[in-house]
ROBATOR-112487 format. One line per 10 residues: number of its first residue (from 1); their letters; for each residue x, y, z of N, C-alpha, C. Coordinates in steps of 0.2 Angstrom, whole numbers. Layout:
N
NUM) A) X/Y/Z/X/Y/Z/X/Y/Z | ... .
END
This chain:
99
1) MATKKTSGRS) 5/-6/0/-1/0/0/4/6/1 | 4/11/-5/7/17/-5/5/22/1 | 10/26/2/8/31/7/6/38/2 | 1/42/6/-1/48/2/5/54/2 | 5/56/-4/10/62/-5/8/67/-3 | 12/71/1/10/77/5/9/82/-1 | 4/87/3/3/92/-1/4/99/0 | 6/104/-2/8/110/0/15/112/1 | 17/117/4/23/119/3/28/115/10 | 34/115/9/39/111/12/40/117/19 .
11) HGFKHKSRNV) 40/114/25/42/118/30/48/116/33 | 53/116/29/60/114/30/65/120/33 | 71/119/32/76/124/33/75/131/31 | 73/130/23/72/136/20/66/140/22 | 61/138/25/56/141/27/57/143/34 | 61/140/38/61/141/46/66/148/45 | 72/147/41/76/153/41/76/158/37 | 70/159/33/69/164/30/70/171/32 | 67/173/38/67/180/41/74/179/44 | 78/176/46/84/177/49/89/178/44 .
21) LSKNSTRGVS) 89/176/38/94/175/33/93/180/28 | 89/185/28/88/189/23/88/197/25 | 94/199/22/96/206/23/99/209/17 | 98/214/15/100/216/7/106/221/9 | 106/225/14/110/232/14/117/230/16 | 121/234/13/128/233/15/130/235/23 | 135/232/26/136/233/33/143/235/33 | 143/240/38/149/244/41/153/241/45 | 159/243/46/164/240/51/165/242/58 | 159/245/60/159/247/67/159/241/72 .
31) FLLREYHEGE) 155/236/69/157/230/74/163/228/76 | 167/228/71/175/226/73/178/230/77 | 176/237/78/179/242/83/176/241/91 | 170/237/92/168/235/98/173/231/102 | 173/234/107/178/229/113/174/224/118 | 175/218/117/172/214/123/177/211/127 | 175/211/133/178/208/139/176/201/142 | 179/197/145/176/192/148/172/193/154 | 166/190/154/161/191/161/155/196/158 | 156/199/152/151/203/149/145/200/147 .
41) QALVIIDPRQ) 139/202/144/134/199/140/133/202/135 | 132/197/130/131/198/122/126/195/120 | 123/199/115/116/197/111/118/192/105 | 117/186/104/117/182/98/112/184/92 | 115/188/87/110/192/82/114/189/75 | 111/184/71/114/180/66/115/186/60 | 120/187/57/122/191/51/122/186/46 | 117/187/40/117/183/35/123/184/31 | 125/190/30/130/192/25/138/189/27 | 138/186/33/145/183/34/143/176/36 .
51) HKGLPHRRYH) 146/171/32/143/164/34/148/160/38 | 153/163/38/159/159/42/158/161/49 | 158/156/53/157/156/61/149/157/63 | 145/154/57/137/156/59/134/151/64 | 132/154/70/128/149/74/122/147/72 | 120/142/75/113/138/72/108/143/74 | 102/143/70/97/147/70/94/147/78 | 94/143/81/91/142/88/94/147/92 | 99/149/91/103/153/96/102/161/94 | 98/163/89/96/169/87/93/173/92 .
61) GKVGNIVNVG) 94/179/95/90/182/99/92/180/107 | 96/175/107/98/173/115/104/177/118 | 104/177/123/110/181/127/113/176/131 | 121/178/131/125/173/132/131/176/137 | 135/174/141/140/177/144/147/175/141 | 150/181/140/158/179/136/162/177/141 | 166/170/139/170/168/142/177/168/139 | 178/169/133/184/171/130/185/175/125 | 189/178/123/188/183/117/195/181/114 | 194/180/107/200/179/103/201/185/99 .
71) RRSVVLDVKL) 204/184/93/205/191/87/199/191/84 | 196/185/80/190/185/77/185/183/80 | 185/179/85/180/175/88/178/176/95 | 173/174/98/171/175/104/167/168/106 | 169/165/113/167/159/114/161/163/121 | 154/160/120/149/162/124/147/156/128 | 143/158/134/141/151/137/133/154/137 | 128/150/133/122/151/131/116/146/135 | 112/149/139/107/144/143/102/143/138 | 102/137/137/97/134/131/92/129/136 .
81) GNKTKTLITR) 87/130/138/82/126/142/86/125/149 | 87/119/151/91/118/157/97/118/156 | 101/118/151/107/117/149/112/123/148 | 117/123/148/122/128/147/127/126/141 | 125/130/135/129/127/129/135/132/127 | 140/129/126/145/134/124/146/136/116 | 146/141/114/145/144/107/152/147/105 | 154/145/100/160/149/97/158/153/91 | 158/159/91/155/163/84/161/169/83 | 159/171/78/163/177/75/160/184/78 .
91) LDHIKPFGV) 164/189/77/162/195/80/155/198/76 | 154/196/70/149/198/66/142/196/68 | 141/190/73/135/188/74/135/190/82 | 138/194/85/135/196/91/135/203/92 | 132/206/97/133/213/99/132/214/107 | 133/219/109/132/219/116/125/220/119 | 124/218/124/118/217/127/117/223/131 | 111/225/130/107/231/133/111/238/130 | 113/238/123/116/244/119/112/246/114 .
END
């Protein structure tokens, strides 16, 4: 017996990430001038113009504590449910919390 073919549009990755991964304007370099220090809080905002160091879309809009700061990357501890996840991302995808 054959299963029924689904009708309608797909609700996969393309559908779920449409809002997050759509920006058309060019980006300045002011995000590179910000200095982050250990212990501060940062907001994870995914920038679709930079594909390197892109965090998973489930972290978009989450706030994390900065654990380590490198030249191009930042290590964050993000609370997700009952667990604390370690997130390594680039400076393009975070901004200071409360600014």
